C-alpha positions as CSV (number, residue, x, y, z in Angstrom):
1,M,39.8,68.7,43.3
2,V,39.5,66.3,40.3
3,T,43.3,66.1,40.0
4,G,43.7,65.4,43.7
5,Y,41.1,62.7,43.5
6,L,42.8,61.0,40.5
7,D,46.2,61.2,42.2
8,H,44.6,59.5,45.3
9,L,43.3,56.7,43.1
10,T,46.6,56.3,41.4
11,V,48.9,56.4,44.4
12,E,46.8,55.2,47.3
13,R,44.4,52.8,45.6
14,G,46.7,51.6,42.8
15,L,44.1,51.6,40.1
16,A,45.1,50.6,36.6
17,T,46.2,53.3,34.1
18,N,43.3,52.5,31.8
19,T,40.8,52.9,34.7
20,I,42.3,56.3,35.7
21,A,42.0,57.5,32.1
22,S,38.4,56.4,32.0
23,Y,37.7,58.2,35.3
24,R,39.4,61.3,34.0
25,R,37.2,61.4,30.9
26,D,34.1,60.8,33.0
27,L,34.9,63.5,35.5
28,R,35.8,66.0,32.8
29,R,32.3,65.5,31.3
30,Y,30.8,65.9,34.8
31,T,32.5,69.2,35.5
32,E,31.4,70.4,32.0
33,Y,27.9,69.4,32.9
34,L,28.0,71.3,36.2
35,A,29.4,74.4,34.5
36,G,26.7,74.3,32.0
37,A,24.1,74.2,34.8
38,G,25.7,77.2,36.5
39,V,27.3,75.2,39.3
40,R,30.7,76.7,40.2
41,G,32.1,74.2,42.7
42,L,31.4,70.9,44.5
43,G,30.0,72.8,47.5
44,E,27.1,74.1,45.3
45,V,26.2,70.6,43.9
46,A,22.8,69.2,44.9
47,E,21.7,65.6,44.6
48,S,19.5,66.7,41.7
49,D,22.6,67.8,39.8
50,V,24.1,64.3,40.2
51,S,20.8,62.7,39.1
52,G,20.6,65.1,36.2
53,F,24.1,64.1,35.1
54,L,23.1,60.4,35.1
55,A,20.0,61.2,33.0
56,A,22.1,63.2,30.6
57,L,24.6,60.3,30.2
58,R,21.7,57.9,29.3
59,T,20.0,60.3,26.9
60,G,23.0,61.9,25.3
61,D,23.2,65.3,23.6
62,E,24.6,67.0,20.5
63,D,28.2,66.3,21.5
64,H,27.8,62.9,23.1
65,P,25.9,59.7,22.1
66,P,23.8,58.0,24.8
67,L,25.9,55.8,27.1
68,S,25.1,52.2,27.8
69,A,24.1,51.2,31.4
70,T,27.6,49.9,31.9
71,S,29.4,53.0,30.8
72,A,27.0,55.3,32.6
73,A,27.5,53.2,35.8
74,R,31.2,53.6,35.6
75,A,30.8,57.4,35.2
76,V,28.5,57.5,38.2
77,V,30.9,55.5,40.3
78,A,33.6,58.0,39.4
79,V,31.4,60.9,40.5
80,R,30.3,59.2,43.7
81,G,34.0,58.6,44.5
82,L,34.8,62.2,43.9
83,H,32.1,63.5,46.2
84,R,33.0,61.0,49.0
85,F,36.7,62.1,48.6
86,A,35.7,65.7,49.0
87,L,33.6,64.9,52.1
88,L,36.4,63.0,53.8
89,D,38.8,65.8,53.0
90,G,36.4,68.3,54.7
91,L,35.8,70.3,51.5
92,V,32.1,69.8,51.5
93,P,29.6,69.3,54.4
94,D,27.6,66.5,52.8
95,D,27.9,63.7,50.2
96,V,25.2,64.7,47.8
97,A,26.0,61.8,45.5
98,H,25.6,59.0,48.1
99,E,21.9,58.2,47.2
100,V,22.4,58.3,43.4
101,R,22.7,54.7,42.3
102,P,24.5,53.6,39.1
103,P,22.1,52.0,36.6
104,A,22.2,48.2,36.7
105,P,23.7,46.9,33.5
106,A,21.9,44.1,31.7
107,R,23.4,40.8,32.7
108,R,25.1,39.3,29.7
109,L,26.4,35.8,29.6
110,P,30.1,35.5,28.7
111,K,30.8,34.2,25.2
112,A,32.4,30.8,25.2
113,V,32.9,28.4,22.4
114,P,33.1,24.6,22.5
115,V,36.4,22.8,23.3
116,E,36.7,21.6,19.7
117,S,36.5,25.2,18.4
118,V,39.2,26.2,20.9
119,V,41.5,23.4,19.6
120,A,40.8,24.5,16.0
121,L,41.6,28.1,17.0
122,I,45.0,27.1,18.6
123,E,45.9,24.8,15.7
124,A,45.1,27.6,13.2
125,A,47.3,30.0,15.1
126,G,50.2,27.5,15.0
127,S,49.8,26.9,11.2
128,L,51.9,29.9,10.2
129,E,55.4,29.0,9.2
130,G,58.4,30.2,11.1
131,P,58.7,31.8,14.6
132,R,55.4,33.7,14.4
133,G,53.4,30.4,14.2
134,L,55.3,29.1,17.3
135,R,54.7,32.3,19.1
136,D,51.1,32.6,18.2
137,R,50.4,29.0,19.3
138,A,52.2,29.5,22.6
139,L,50.2,32.7,23.2
140,L,46.8,31.1,22.7
141,E,47.8,28.1,24.7
142,V,48.7,30.3,27.6
143,L,45.5,32.3,27.3
144,Y,43.4,29.2,27.3
145,G,45.5,27.2,29.7
146,T,45.7,29.9,32.5
147,G,42.6,32.1,32.0
148,A,44.8,35.1,31.7
149,R,43.6,38.4,30.3
150,I,45.3,39.4,27.1
151,S,47.0,42.3,28.9
152,E,48.3,39.9,31.5
153,A,49.6,37.5,28.9
154,V,51.5,40.1,26.9
155,G,52.8,41.6,30.1
156,L,54.5,38.3,31.1
157,A,58.3,38.2,31.5
158,V,60.2,35.0,30.8
159,D,61.0,34.7,34.5
160,D,57.2,34.8,35.4
161,L,56.9,31.2,34.0
162,D,58.1,28.5,36.5
163,R,58.5,25.5,34.3
164,G,59.6,23.3,37.2
165,Q,56.5,24.0,39.2
166,S,54.2,24.3,36.1
167,T,52.9,27.7,37.2
168,V,52.9,31.3,35.9
169,R,52.8,34.6,37.9
170,L,50.2,37.0,36.4
171,S,49.9,40.7,37.2
172,G,46.2,41.6,37.2
173,K,44.1,44.7,37.7
174,G,45.4,47.1,40.2
175,G,48.8,45.4,40.2
176,K,47.5,42.4,42.1
177,E,49.5,39.3,41.4
178,R,48.3,35.7,41.4
179,V,50.1,32.4,40.6
180,V,48.1,29.9,38.5
181,P,48.9,26.4,37.2
182,V,49.9,25.9,33.5
183,G,48.8,22.8,31.6
184,S,51.2,20.5,29.8
185,Y,50.0,21.7,26.3
186,A,50.8,25.3,27.1
187,L,54.1,24.4,28.7
188,R,55.2,22.4,25.6
189,A,54.1,25.2,23.3
190,V,56.0,27.8,25.3
191,E,59.1,25.6,25.6
192,E,59.1,25.2,21.8
193,Y,58.6,28.9,21.3
194,L,61.5,29.8,23.7
195,V,63.9,27.4,22.1
196,R,63.0,27.8,18.4
197,A,61.3,31.1,17.9
198,R,62.0,33.7,20.6
199,P,65.8,33.9,20.0
200,E,65.1,34.6,16.3
201,L,62.6,37.4,17.1
202,A,64.9,38.9,19.8
203,A,67.7,39.1,17.2
204,N,65.5,41.6,15.2
205,S,65.7,44.2,18.0
206,R,68.3,46.9,17.3
207,G,68.6,47.9,20.9
208,G,68.3,44.5,22.5
209,V,65.2,43.0,24.2
210,R,64.3,45.2,27.3
211,G,62.7,43.7,30.4
212,G,62.8,40.1,29.3
213,A,59.3,40.1,27.8
214,L,58.1,36.5,27.1
215,F,56.1,37.3,23.9
216,L,57.9,39.4,21.3
217,N,56.8,41.0,18.1
218,V,58.6,40.6,14.8
219,R,60.9,43.6,15.6
220,G,62.0,42.0,18.8
221,G,60.0,44.3,21.1
222,P,57.3,43.3,23.6
223,L,54.0,42.1,21.9
224,S,51.2,44.6,22.4
225,R,47.6,44.0,23.4
226,Q,46.5,45.1,19.9
227,S,48.8,42.7,18.2
228,A,47.7,39.8,20.5
229,W,44.1,40.6,19.6
230,S,45.0,40.7,15.9
231,I,46.6,37.2,16.3
232,L,43.4,35.9,17.9
233,R,41.2,37.4,15.1
234,T,43.5,36.0,12.3
235,A,43.5,32.6,13.9
236,A,39.7,32.7,14.1
237,E,39.4,33.5,10.4
238,R,41.8,30.6,9.6
239,A,39.8,28.2,11.8
240,G,36.5,29.2,10.0
241,L,35.0,30.6,13.2
242,A,32.4,33.4,13.1
243,P,33.9,36.8,14.0
244,S,31.0,37.4,16.4
245,A,32.1,34.3,18.5
246,I,35.6,35.7,19.1
247,S,36.6,38.6,21.3
248,P,39.7,39.5,23.3
249,H,38.3,37.7,26.3
250,T,37.1,34.6,24.4
251,L,39.8,32.2,25.7
252,R,39.4,33.5,29.2
253,H,35.7,32.9,29.1
254,C,36.3,29.4,27.7
255,F,38.8,28.6,30.4
256,A,36.2,29.5,33.1
257,T,33.2,27.8,31.5
258,H,35.1,24.6,30.6
259,L,36.4,24.3,34.1
260,L,32.9,24.7,35.6
261,D,31.5,22.2,33.1
262,G,34.2,19.8,34.2
263,G,33.1,20.1,37.9
264,A,35.5,22.8,39.2
265,D,34.3,24.7,42.3
266,V,33.3,28.3,41.5
267,R,35.6,29.7,44.2
268,V,38.6,27.9,42.7
269,V,37.7,29.4,39.4
270,Q,37.4,32.8,41.1
271,E,41.0,32.5,42.4
272,L,42.3,31.4,39.0
273,L,40.6,34.3,37.2
274,G,41.7,36.9,39.8
275,H,38.2,38.1,40.5
276,A,37.9,40.1,43.7
277,S,34.3,38.9,44.3
278,V,32.8,35.5,43.7
279,T,29.7,37.3,42.4
280,T,31.7,38.2,39.2
281,T,32.6,34.6,38.7
282,Q,29.1,33.3,39.3
283,V,27.9,34.6,35.9
284,Y,29.8,31.6,34.4
285,T,27.5,29.3,36.4
286,L,24.6,30.6,34.3
287,V,26.4,29.3,31.2
288,T,26.7,25.9,32.7
289,V,23.1,25.8,33.7
290,E,22.1,26.7,30.1
291,R,24.4,23.8,28.9
292,L,22.6,21.4,31.3
293,R,19.3,22.5,30.0
294,E,20.4,21.8,26.4
295,V,21.7,18.3,27.4
296,Y,18.5,17.6,29.3
297,A,16.2,18.8,26.5
298,T,18.0,16.6,23.9
299,S,18.6,13.6,26.0
300,H,15.7,12.9,28.4
301,P,12.8,11.1,26.8
302,R,10.2,13.1,28.7
303,A,11.9,16.5,28.3
304,L,10.2,17.7,25.1
305,T,6.5,18.7,25.1
């Protein structure tokens, strides 16, 4: 049943590989929990079993540490989906997981750094001599200039960039594509990288460059997410930024926050980020409200008590 459900998510729903892997781990733990409780199949599962599994996720055991609300919620979503799939396939008479709600994760504000710090980060990335410096600068300019996820940026092909229209085609979660504008700084950085650096990196590949990847590693192959994250972390160290202020999503968060600070409409930012729901994007508006409070508190003569 679990295998059939995962195949359904892969083929019919088009979920990302990483999401499928997470669901597989969560459902394996669920089936182990049911087996430990003496439940031999989905037809024997009661709502109390599903609730008990959620409680077990949050408390942990000898083999598993307690899960955060976010991780537990993902596991419960996987379990609810499995039971609904079984119901729709006529394998069980009731959806016993329907009323079990995932725990609400604490609402955390995205981490964004000031524009000056972003500039320092990009400058630090480009300070390396040779093709790596040109590549690293172009990568960070694209991340900040488009709001792309790191996985989307390293997945870019040369043909995804339309320099005539100043746009780039990004492939997001679930294979959904979107076309977003690219600023002049990012375009210039990419142009310089393509002319002066990428050919040299491509020459290091013994078997030739496959797939026309835009960003290459020093061996001429496509740059990985891990390498891109390492580039970002190294640039942060060179720029003198606190490690806690930088994460793989830092430039994406800065892209959204700085746009909203500049007066962009939240629904436009939603489209640029590729969020399915505007609710996801609205968390960035909380950041701008905090910024407004700071400016008010330091600027208005009657703000302080």
